N, C-alpha and C positions, 0 to 999 in steps of 0.2 A: 419898859413901855407897856407891856401887857398888864403889869400890876397897876399902873396908872389908869389904863383904860378900864380894867375891872373895877377899880375903886370908883371911878366916875360913873360907870353904868349903875352900880349898886347904890351909890349915894344920891343919884339924881334919876331915879327910874321913870318918873312921870315926864321929865324933860326928854329923856331918851326915846320914850314912846312917842312923844309929840314930834320929835325930829324924824323918827321913822315914818310917821304918817305924812309929814310934810314932803318927805322924799318921794312919796307916791305921785306927787304932781309932775315932776320931770319924768318919772317912769311912765306915767300914762301918756304924756306927750311923746315920749320915745316910742311907745307901743303904736301910737297913731301914725308916727312918721316912718315906721319900719314897713317897707313894702313886702308883701308875701308873693313869692313866685310859685305859680301853680303849674308851670311847665317843667315836667321832669326831664324832658329832652334837652333842656337848657344846661343840664349838668353833665353831659358827655364831654370827654376831653376835646378841647378846641383844636387840637392838631389832627383830628381825624378828617378824612375827606368829606364825610357827610356834613360835618360842621362848617368846613370851608365852603362847600356848595351852598349851604343855608345862608352863609354870610353874603355870598354873591346874589342870591335871590333877594336879600334885604337891600343890598346896595351893590350894583346900580339899578336892579330891576324893580325895586319897591314892591316886591312880592314876598315879604317876610313871612306871611301866613296866608293860608288858603282856606276857603270854605266853599262847600257845594250847597246850593239852594235848589231843592226839588219842588217844582210847582205842579200840583196835581189837578187835572180836570179844569184848567183855566184857559181862556182864549189867548191867542198869540199877542193880541193888542195889550192885554193885561200884563203879560210878561215884559213887553217893551216898556210899558209905563213903570212897572216895578223896577226894571233895570235903571231907568232914569232917576227914580227916587233913591235907589241904593247908591248910585254913583255920587249923589249929593251928601251921603253920610260921611261925617268926618272920620278919617282913618282908613277909608276905602280908596285904594289907588286905581283899580280898574275892575271892570266887570265884563265878562265874556258870555254872550249868549247868541243864539242864531237870530232871534228877533231884533236884538239891539245892534248886531253887526252887519247882517245882510238884508235886513228888512223883514217886516212881519207878513208880507204878502207872498213870499217865496215858499212854495210847497216843499215839505221835507223831502219828497222824492227827488227833487232836483238838486239836492245838496250832495257833495262828495260823501262817500261812505264813512270816512273818518269823522266828519263833522256830524253826520246824521246819528251815528252810534254814540257819539259823545253827548249830544244835547237832547236826543229824543229817545224815550223808552221804546222797547220793542212793541209794547202794547199800544203805543201812541197816545196814552192818557196822561203821561207826565213829561215835562221838559226839565232840563237841568241848566243851571246858571253857575258859572265859576266866578267867585269873588276873591279878589286879592287885596291884601292889607299892607299899609305902609310900615307898620311896626310889627315886632315879633308876636308870636302866637299868644303869649300870656301877658302882653303889655296892657296897661290900663286903656290905651287908645283902642286896641283891638277888642278888648272886653266890652267897652262902651259901644263900639261899632256893632258887635254881635247882638247886643241887647237892643240897639236901635233897629237893626234889620228885622229882628223878630217882632218888633212893634209895628214896623211898616208893613210887613207881609201879613197875609190873612191866615186863617186856620188851615188852609190847604197847602201851606208852604212849610217846608221842613229844612232846617239848617243843619248840615252834617259837616264833619271835618274835625281836625284836632283842636282848633280854636273854640269850636262850639262845645266840645267835650270839656275843655279847660274852664269855660264859662260855667258849665253845670257843676263842675267840681268846686269852683269858687263859691257859688251861691249855696250849695249844699253844706260846705264846711262852715261858712259864716252863720248859717241857720243852726247847725248842730253844736258848734263849739260851746256856746254858753250853757247848753243843756247838759252835755256830758261832763263839763268841768264842775257844774253844780252837783250832778249825781256822784261824781268821783269824790268830791268833798264830803258829801253826806255819808257815802259808804265808808270812807276813811274814818270819819267821825264816829260812826257806829262801831267799826272794828276797834278803835281805841277805847271807846266807852265800855265795851264788853270786857276788855283786858285790863282796864285801869279802875282804881277805886273812886275817882272823882269825876263828877259830871263836867266840871269847869276846866280841868286840866287838858282834856282833848281839844277844847275850844281854844285855849291859850296856845297850844302847840300848832294847831291848824292856822291860827292867826299869824303866827310867826312864819310858817311855811308859805302862807299866802303872800306875805310881804316879800319874801325872798323870790317867789315866782314872778311877781310883778316887777321887781328890780331886774330880774334876768331878762324878762321880755322887753322891758324898757331900754335896757342897755344893748339890745340887739340892733339898735339904730347905728351902732358903730360898724356893722357889717353892711349897712345899706338895705339889704333884703335878706329874707330867710325863705326856705322852701315851705310849701304847705304841709309836708310831712313833719318838718320840725315844729311848725305852728301847732299841729294837731297833737304831737307827742310830748313836747318839751314840758308843759305844765304837769302832765300826768306822771311822767318819769321823774321829774324833780320832786314831786310830792312823795312818790314811792321810795326813792332812794335816799332822801335826806331826812325822813321822819325819824329814823333811828337816832340821829344826832341830837334831836331835841329831847328824846326820851333819856338818852345818856346823861345830858346835863341835869335834868330834873332828878334822876336817881342819885347822881353824884351830890346834888344839893341836899337831898334827904340824908345822905351819909354824913355830910359835913355838919349838919345841924347837931349831931351828937357831940361835936368838938367845939362848936361856937354858939354862944348864947345869942348873939346878935345875928338875925337872919341875913343881914347885908354882908357880914363877914363870911358867913357860910357860903353865900352865893358868889362872893368874890373868889374864894378858894375853889369852888366848883367850876367857875369860869376859867380859871388858870389851868386846872386839870383837864377840862374839856378841850381847850384849844390845843394843848400838847397831844392829847390822845387822838382827837379827831383829825388833826392835820396829818397824822400818820395813817390812820385807818381808812381815811377817804381816798388815799392814793390808789387803792385797788379799783374803786369805782371810777376815778378819773382815768386810770390806765385803760379801762374798758372802752370808754368814750374816746380817748386819745387815739386808740387803734383805728377808729373809723376815719380819722383825719388823714390816714395814709392811703385811703381809697383813691384810685384815679377818678372814679365817679364822684363828682362834686357833691352829690347828695349826702354821702357819708361825712365829708368834711363839714358840711353845713350842720348836720345833727351833732357831730362830735364837738365842735367848737362851742355851740350854744349850751350843750349839756355840761361840758367841762366848766364853763363859766357859771352855770347854774349850781353845780356842786360847791364851787368856791364861795359863791354868794350865800349858799345855804349854811356853810360853816360860819361865815362872818355874821350872819343873822343869829345863829345859835349863841355865839359868844358875845355879841354886842347888843342884840335886841331882845332875845328871849329872856335873859336874866331880868331885864327891866319889866317885861310883861308878867313874868312869874311873881316878882315882888309886888307889883301893883295888884295882882289878883290872888295874892297869897291867902288872904282871908277866905274869899269864896271857894278857893280850891280845897281848903281843909274843912269847910263847913258843908259843902255839897258833895257828900260821899255816898257810896253805895257798895254793895257786894259785887265783886268782879269774878270773872271766870279765870281762876288760877288753880288749875288741877294739879294734884301731886302725881307726877309721872315717874316717881322713883321705882315703882314696881315694874313698869314697862322697861325702864332702863336696866334694872337688874336682870330681867329676862333677856334683853339684848346682849348684855355682857356675858351672861351664862352660856348662851348659845352663839357666841361671837364667831366661831369658825363657820357655822352654818350661814350666817349673814355675809361673811366675807366671800364664801363660795357663791352665794346669790348675787353679790355685787359683781364678781368676776364673770359669772355666767350671763348676767344682764348685758354686758358690753357687746357681745356678739350680735344678738338681735337688735340692739339699739343702734349700733353702727350700720348694720345691714339696712334697717328701715330708714335710717337717716340718709344714706346714700342712694336709696331707691325711691324716696319721696318725689312725686311729680311736681314740677315747677311750671307755672304758667307764665308765658311771655306775651302779655296782652295789656294794652293801655286803654282799651275801650270796652270790649265785651265783658271783662271781669272787673272793671274799675267802678262802674256805676250800676245802679239797678235798672231793670228793663224799662221802667217807667220814665227814665230821664229823657228829656227832649232830644239830646244828641244821639242817644242810643236808638230811639225810635227812627230818627232821620237816617242813621247809618244803616239800619235794617231796610228802610225804604229805598235807599240808594243801591243796596245790594240786590233787592228784589226786582226793582224796575230797570236798573242799568247794568246789573252784574258787576258793579264796581264797589270795592271796599276801600282801596287805597290809591293814592296818586304818587308817582315818582317824577322827579325832575332831573334831567341830564343837562349839565352845564358844559358846553363845548365851545372851544375857541372858534370864533367866527370865520377865520381864514384857514382853519385846519381842514375843512371839508369843502369840496366842490359840490354843486347841486347834484351831480351824479352820485358822488359818494354819500351825500345825505340821503338820497333816495335809496341807495343800497343799504345804508344803516337802518333806515326805517323799515325796509322789507325784512331785515333780519330780526329787528325788535318785535315785529308783528308775529313772528313765528315762535317767540318765547311763550311757553305755556303760561296761561293766566293773564296775559296782556290782551286787553280788549280793544284798546285804541291807542294810536300814537299821533300826537298833535305837534306839528312843527310850523315854522313860518310859512312854508309852502302849502300847508293845509288851507291857508286863507288866501294866499296870493299865488297864482299860477306861475310855473317856471317860464312861461312865455312872456311874462311882464318883466321888462328890465327894471333893475333896482332904482334907476333914476326917475322912473315914472311913479314909484310908490311914495305916497305922502309920508313925510318924516314921522308924524305921530303914529302911523301904522307900523313903520319900520322900528320905532323905538319900543313898541310893545314886545318885540321879540329879540331885538339886537341892540345891545348897549355895551359901550366900553370894550369892544372886541370880543364879546361873549354872545352866544345865543343859547336858547334852552329848548329842550324837547320834553313834552309832558306826556306821561304814559299812565293809562288807567289799568289798575290791577284788580283782579277778582279774588286775590288771596288775602287772608286775614293776617294782621300783624302777629309776629312771633311764631308762626307755624313753620313746619319743615318745608312746606311748599313755598312760603315767602322767602325763606333763607336760600333755597335753591334758585328761586327766581332772581333775587338780588345778585347772587354770585354769577349767574349767567349774563345778566344785563351788564355787570361791571366788566366781565371778560370781553364781551362784544364791543362795548364802548371804548375800552382801553386800546383795542386794535386800531380803531379809527383816530383816536386822539388820546395818547398816553397821559396827558395832563388834564383830562376832563374829570368832572365830579358827578357822582350820583347821590342825590339827596331826596328829602321828603320825610314825612313823619315815620313811615314804616322803615326806611333805611336808617334813620337816626335811632329809632327804637331798637333795631337789630344791633347797632353799635352799643347802645345802652345796656342791652342784655349781655352782650359779650364782655363788656367792661365789668359789669357786676359779677359775672362768673369768675373772671380773673382776679377780682378783688377779694373774693371770699377766703381763699387759702391764705393770702397775705395778711389780711386784717385779723383773722382768727389766730394765726400763728403769732403775730405781734402782740395781741392781747394776752395770750397764754404766756409768752416769754416775759412780758413786762410784769404780770402778776406773780409769776414764779419768782422773779427777782425780788419783788417787794416782800412777799411772804418769807423768802429765804432770809432777808435782812431782819424782819420782825422776829423770827424764831431763832435766828443764827443756826439754821439747820439746812442740810442738803436734802433730807428726805421729806420733811413736813410739807414744803410747798408742792412736791410731786404728789403726795397723798391727797392733800386737800383740794388741789386743782383738779386732779383726776376724778375725784368724787363729783365735783360740780360739772365737769365735762360729761360724765355719765348722765347727769340730769339733763344737760343740753342735748345730748344725742337722743335720749328718750323723747324729749319734747319735740325735737325736729323730726323724729320718726313717727310720731303719732298720726300725722296725716296719711302716711303710707298704709297703716292698718285700717284707717277710716275710709280709705279710697278717695281722699280729697286732694286738691292741689293747693300750693302756697305761692305767694308772689315771688318774683325773681330775686328780690333783694332780702327776702325774709331770713334765710340762713346766715347771710353776712351780718345783718343787724343783730339777730338774736344771739349768735355766738358771742359777740362782744358785749352786748348789753346784759344778757343773763349772767355771764361769768362775772363781769365787774360789779353788778348789783347784788348778787347773792353769795359770792364767795366769802363775804363778811360773816355769813352765818356759820360757815365751817371754821373760819378763823376765830370767831368768838368761842366756839366749842373747844378748839385746840388750845386757845389761850387759857381758858378756865381749867382744862385738863392739866396743863403744865403747872398752873398755880397749885392745884390740889396735890400733884406729885411732889412739889417743892415743900409742901407742908408735911411730907412723910406719909407712910402708909402704903397699902397694897394698890397696885395699878388698877385693879378691877373696881375696888371701892372708890378710888379717886375718880374714875370715869362716871360711876353712878352719881356721885356728888356733882361733878362738873356738868353732866348732861341734865340733871334735874334742875340745877340753877340756871341753865341756859335755855331750856326748851321754851319757856314762856316768851322770852325775848325774841327767839327765832320765829315763833308762831305769830307774835304781834307784828313784827316787821314784815313777814310774808303776807299776812292778811291785808295790811295797808297797801302794799304794792299790788297785790292781787285785785283788791277792790278798785283801785285807781284805774288799772288797765281794763278791768271788766266793764266799767262804765262806758268806755269808748267802744269796746267790742260789741256791746249790746245796742248802742245807739247809732253809731256811725253807719251810713249807707255807702261810704266810700270804701270799697273792698280792700284796697291797699292799706289803708289806715286800720280798718277793723281787723284784718287778718294779722297784722303785726301785733296788735294789742291782745288778740286771742292767744297768740303764741307766748307773749310775755306773761299774761295772766296764768296760763297753764304751766309755763316754765317755772314761775315762782313757786307754785304749789309743789311741783316735782322736786325743785331744789330744797324746799323745806322738808319734804318727805325723806329725801336722801340724807339730809343733815340730822334728822331725828332718828332714823332707823338704820342707816348704814355707816355713817361716819363714826359713831361711838364704838361699835365692835371692831371696825377696821383699825382705829387708833390703838385700841387695847392689844390687838394681835400684833401690830407693827411697832409697839412701844419699845421693845429691845433694839430694833433696828434704828428707831429714831434716836434713842439714847446714844448709840454708837456714832451716829452721823450728825450730832448736834453739839454745839458748844454750851456747856453749863446747862444741860437739859433739866437736871434735878437739883443741882447744888447751888445755883445762883441765888442770892438773897431775893426775897420778894420785892417787887417794885415799891418805891415810896408812894405814899398816898397822893403826893402832888403830881407825880408823873407816872401814872400806871400805864402798863402796856395793855391797852384794851382796844376794842373795835368800836365802830359806831353803834352797834347793838349792845345792849347791856341788860343786866338782870332786872326784871320787873319787881315791883313790890308784891 
């Protein structure tokens, strides 16, 4: 089957290219049909109480999302008119304000304390309006409603809340993505042009990767939706981790030209060899992404599934599309040549081998500070303050809410309607008000006096607070999300609430964020352990060795620890999911560099000769491939890090870019001396380490990276 496909691709290259371009049509349609979810809270496990409480707010209360509108220095009549206009906005379920609920003529001094502190600033210059939405925080309906509210309100109105934050993230990412994808492509093109002798070859390789990326993004429609983190990272990561596959095919093609007069036959042979080699070497990259799928936090599974599919599509494009592109552009590739950066690093490698014991000691000594700094790097748990720049509308509104009302977050308690009497509800409210950081507590009785019997209350008023046997209590918190104060406050609120109604729920963006952070922390050890074990098993099979996988993976783990510990020495913080993602992605994406070096070292040993000279030859022939692969992945990630204003995305890409350079440095300077020192141990713990015959040309044991010309 593979032979037939290879023959078809090489005999009909123009037809294959045309088919590949036509397939872009359904891919682009799939891209447009794939929804992007900008709500990271949507990815917490749905069996948590906060998620169950959020589901109750959505149905039956139709309060799936909340926004706070601060109106500054405007008359009460304007607030009432603005409320009427907002209530007409599609997607808005209800609006609460004093002017709209009790009339615009009632002086604030006559209001109950709870309502006055909730809706009026202490300075008296600002009023607050609570807006509830029918659909979840990141839904299209809610996003459109937020945009409409901002248009309806004047410049003295500020929309705060998690939905407003999500809307700003959405607009910012949509504006930035075309730019940093373009910059990533240009930087990758520049990196390949510097390391390759042809001006056209990098364009051909980039064209093939671009097709694979679009196929991957288009087929995401099978998932229905993807997260904005996946949307931002997938194309960049796919470009960085699959570029090596294309380079391997081309280098294999140049080798086969020495044995085949017809370029088509040479390409067919190269295609067969590429498929066999890449299907095995790509397993380490796939394993790194697969580990993310075991996270309880759905964000990891989202990124993992899309990237596993991206790697597979990248391999398919290398063996089915790239051969046709290279044959079509074969003439220009050989005509448009130039001198490339291909330094001879043999002197450096001889120095490393000569002083190998010193570098082994350096590697061992580096582990202690690397592990210490990695475990002491500060992690921020915030979805607003560190997510967007200070100039974002939602951030400005959040600061205004905090300054004028001493409110940063809102909690919702969902309590069974018949679980508490009026007296117990009053007692519960009194306890809640004593919790540090709680500024106000709003219940059904904040609006309707206990003296009014339930049968006198209009049904529409009753339904605002009581539906399907549930009632809710809204609490304003002065604490920021992810702080120790907020954690303590949530724990205190839950303990009080459970005493009155054991089956009640506490929810809200801050509560859900707390569960998000806890879940991410629990996931880190599991996913990193799984990725290490999976890659250890794959490398053990590749080398038929018990010691080689431990040595190679340990070297990349050192690079990961150093990378994750850099923020500690710089005095900066990283996002809560950074270490979980970086541990899996950096290991899966860069362990191929050490595998390439180990493979070439084994080949040189099998040819006979001294182990030190074998390493000099192996390292010298591998260095340029490692540098080129690292430069492309670094360039792709750097483009996002420099351009994106969304800190969660930018911080991940900074760490990936830095981690790539550190992995390259470890493979260049530490792996060669370590392998030479450990070679006697490797020989004793490996099967046929030196004596096995060299692999046949058709099925070499190689990795995605390969020697450059």
